[in-house]
N, C-alpha and C positions, 0 to 999 in steps of 0.2 A: 505493498498498499505507499504510497508517495504521499509527498510533506503535501500536508493540512484534509489529506483521507483520513485522520481519524476517529471510526466509525462512535457515530450516539451508545454512549452508556447507560445501564439502569444500576445509580450509586440506589446503596440502601434506605436511603430517604427518600425516593423519586417520588413517594406517595406526600410526601410534603409539600411537593410543586402545582400538585392537582389545581386550581381556580375555580375560584366561583365563574360559571360562564357566562355569557351571555349575547341579548336575539340585539339584533341594530334593525331599524324599522326605518328604509326612504320613502316620504308620502311627495308624490310629485315633484321631484327634487332638477333643479334647475340653477344652470349660471351661464352668467353671456358676459362680455368681456365686449363692451364695448355692441357695438352692431351686433360681432357673433354672438353662434348657442356655441358655447363646447357642451354641457349635458341637460339634457330637453326630459323635463319633463319624469320622471323616472323615475317608478316603486317599486320596491322591491324587498324583501322578507329577507333574512339573516339569520340563520334561528342557530338552536342552545348547540354548541360543536361543530357548527358545520365547515364546510370547509369548499367555500365559495369563489374561485375562478374568476373574474371579471378581464375579457379575452374580448381582443381588439386587433384593426392594423392601427398605426403611430396618426394622432389626432383624435379619436372616436371620442373622447371622454371620460376615458378609466382611472387612469391617475388622478384629472379632475374629481373625477369621484372620490375616489378615494381621500384625498384630503381635504373633500369634504368635508367626508366624515370624520377625521381627525382631526378637525377643528382647524386646520394651514388656508382655505378659502373658507367665507362668505356666501354660501348658496343665496341667487338672487331669487328664489322663488323656493316653495318649499319646505321639509321638516326631516329635522333623524333624529330619532328614538332610538335610547340603550336601554334596553330590561325597560321599555314600556314613559322611560319621562325622557320631553321634549330637554336634547341638549342641542335644540339646533344655535344657541345665541354662548353656549361656555365655551371657557375658552381650552384649547388642549390640556392644559394641564388638569384639569376635572374633566377626564370625562373618562377616563379607566381605561383608556387607548393607547396601544403599544403600535411609535411606527418603526418598519423597518425598512432606513430606504436601500436606493438602489449603490449611492454611493459609501455604507455603512456610516459615513459621517462620526468617524470615530476621534477622537480629544488626539491629536498625533503629541502630545507631551505628557500624557501619562500614560500609565504601563496596563495590563488589560487587566488586571485585578481591580484599577479605579477605573476605567473608563464603564465596565462589566457597574461598580458597587455604582457610578453616579447620580442612577436617580434615585435613588437609596441617604444619599446624602443630599439630594434636594431635600432631601424632605426629614434630615436631621432626626433619620435610623439612628440606633446607638452604634461604636462599634465592634461591639459581638456580636452585633444581631447582621450589621453589614458584614464584617465576616461568613459567619454561615452561612448566609445566602448567598457569597460570592462563593465562599466553595462547593457548597449540592447544585448551582448552575453549571461547573465549571465541573465536572464536573459527571456533566449530563450530557456537556457536548464535547465533552474531552481537549477543556483547555486547562490542564492541573498543569501540568505541566511547565506550561508559554504567562503563568499569571502575571511575572514581573517583568514580561520582554514592552516591549511597543510596538503601535501597530506597525514601522518600517519592515521593526525585526522578523513582520508578520505572511505567509502567502494570500495568495485574494481568496480561500478558499478561507485560512483561517480567521482572517478578518470578518468575513463571511458570520462564523460562527462569534465573532465576538458581539456584533450590531445583535446579532439575535440572541446570547446573551441579558445583552445589557434592557433587554421587552424581558425579554423571563424575570425577570430577577423582580421586576417591578410587580410581578401574579395579576398582570392585567385580568380584566375585565374582557379584553381578544385583542386581538393582534392583526392591521394591516401593514401585510407589504407588500412594499411597492418593485416591481423588476425587484428580486433582491440579487439574483443568481442569473444576471446579466454580464456581469463583470468578470466570470470560470470562463474559462474554457470547456473544449464540451464534454472531454471525461468527469471533470471534478463537479458538471454541472449536473450528469446523473446520477452522479453518486449519490450527490446534496440534494438531489429532488425526494431519491428515492428514502433519505435518513427526513429529512423532511416527514412526508409520510411518515413514517415510523412516531419519530416524535408526536406527533400529531393524535396518532390514532391513541399511544400510551398518557398523551395529557386532556385528550380529549376538548382539547378548547379550539374557542370561534374563531377562525379565521378568512379574511379579508385580501386573497393573494391578487395581485395587478399583473396581467402579461402577454404579451403579444404576441407570445409562442404558441403555438398549438400543442406541440411531443410534454411541453408541462404544464397544460390544465385538462390533456387528456388524463394523466400520468398520476398525477395529483386532487385531482378538484373530486370530491362531491355532487357537487353540483357547477357546473357552468351559468356564468353570466354574459350571451354574448352579445358585447354595442357597438353599432353603426351609426357613424356619426352626430351620437349624445341618444340615441336610445337606444334602446331594448332590442335587441333583435330576435332571440329567440335563450331560454331560461328555461334547465333540466341537466338529470347527470349523463357524464359523457356521449354515453356510449347511442342514447336519448338525439341527443343537438343529431351525432353524426349520422347513426345507421336513420334519419328523419328527423331534414333538415327544414323549417317549418320557412325557408324564402331562398333562392338563387344568392344571394349573400353566403348567406349560411351555408349552402350546398360546397361553395368556393374557395370559401376562409378554408373550413378545415376540413383535409387527408391531405394528403400528396404522392403524386397530383392528384390534382385537383380533382373536385366529382366532373366528367362527361359533364356536357352539357352542351344539344342538338335545337337546331328548329325544326318541327314535328307535325305531325296532323293525327287527332282524334274521327280515326275513322268508324261509324255503323256497327260495323262487323268487330269490333271492339278491340282494331290497332290501333298502330302507332304507325302511320311512313312519310317516307320525304327519302331528299337523296338517298341512295345504299340504305335503306332503311323499311322494312318490314319486321315490327315486334308481337307478339298478342301480346297484351298485357294484363290479362287472365283477371276484367274485373268480374266482380258479379254477375250471376245471370239476371237477375234480376236492375243491373244499375242499366241506365239510359247512356246510351252512346250519341249524342248532340258530334253535330263536325261541330272540328270547333283545330286555331293552332296550339300548339301547348310546343314548352320549353321541356323535355324530355331530358332525365338527371342520369346517372350511370357510376359508381363507383370504379377505376379502375381495374378492381381486385375484384370487382363481382364482374368482369366481362372473360368468356373464354375465347379461346382459341380451335374452329372448330372447321370442316369441309365448307368451302365461300357457295356451292349449292345449298340455297335454305337457309344462309344464316338469313341471319335479324338485321345485323351489319355484315356490311362486304366495305370495303376499303385497300388502300394501297398502303403498307409499310413506310414509314417514311425518315424514319430514323430508328436505332435502342439504344438505349442503356447499359450497361455494367451494372450493376447498383451491392454487386458480390452473390450472397445468396441467390439474388432478385435480379432481375430484369422489367425494364418498360418499356412494350414498342408503344411509339407515337404512328400516330395512323393518322390519314386524311379517307375522313367517309362523304362524301360528298362534297363540299367546303368546308367542315366542322373538321377538325382535330381534336383525335376521339383517344385517346391510352391505355392501355392497357400492361395491365400488370400482373405478374407474377413467377413463381420459384425460375430460377434460372440452369437450365435453357429453354426458352419458349420455344424456340422452330420458329423463330421469321428473322430474314432478314432487311433491310434496309430496296424498297423493287420490288417488295413481293405481293403480293394481291392475299389478301387477306379475308375470310368470317367468323367471325365472333355473335357468338349469344352470350343473354342471361337472363336469369329466372326473371320469370314476370316481380315475383318477392323482393327483387333489388333494384328495380324500375321504380322511379318521380316524375312524378307530374308536374311543372308550372305552370303557373299563369306569364306568360309572357310578356304583361304590362305592366303588373304591380311586382310580378316575381314572386309572390304568395303563393306555395303548395295548392296543388290540388285537391280534393276528394271527391269521392259520386258519390250520388243519391239514387234513395231508388227511381227505379220507369216511373214513378208517377211522376216526378221532377224530370225537367225538362233541358237543365244545364250542372257543371261543376260547382262542387261550394271548395268558398279556398279557404 
């Protein structure tokens, strides 16, 4: 195990670190910067002990939302409730919330021990209490042997642990984390992800975690809140958001490669048709099949290569990527780019004509104008429901 990759350990006093959990409720929260809307009418409940991840691209409002919860930004509209109490106007130090920043925000002239213990000294706790608490947190995070070092003598992973320890030592009601792993290299980020999940499992603390990294969201969250242009696009468990995206934006944002999205039309025989496309949708017998344009979606890993004759999708391979244990073949179907992902070797080469298929259960239909997911109604109705 390399420097900075010390696994979290459970000291005998681990039970003492179990904290009072907290619920967080956002009611119509909004924030404007002049004429620009950063967060727009967000309603959200964070349950006791939940690991909630705010996910989205840069500029979607996720960090602004977190900073309002922390009290570092004043909302332009709405309320923030902690355990049912309105804390919208409370200063940060009175909110019983601990923030872990992307930059760690450590004091460079203080030792690890004094950095961790700083919140307790600010609250005028006794020296024996501070020493005991710092030792407890340091043992939990694998920092006991580093307590006398300064931040400049630590690796990025160790500094991240110190920042987390400074938050833990307060016994807050909830943790707010703003992309705390973004400064770590890929290998250390993966290790620390697993350690944070294990730490959350043992402490059962409430966590609101901001990231733009979909891997972090999928592997760490008990629930993902996907943000787009300051609004909640979709919220749900990771598997639900991935397997049943509510919008074209959600379908595109999650997944690598992203979900294939192609223009098609539903016909009365319950099939999707388009250039190079003829797929049965597996709609219920009693469903109405109004002819209409749709955006057809299918994940790359849900596509299978089959003989071109009778395939649901037919196209030409334009490129093949070697990912080690897997390959991704990029194909041109009609005028649309379609990716298929599977174990290496896929058996496809650039220039090959290719047939693809997918089970109806893995197909998704979206309205091409609104981008919303379509669900189908019984035959008594004449149109799909968004």
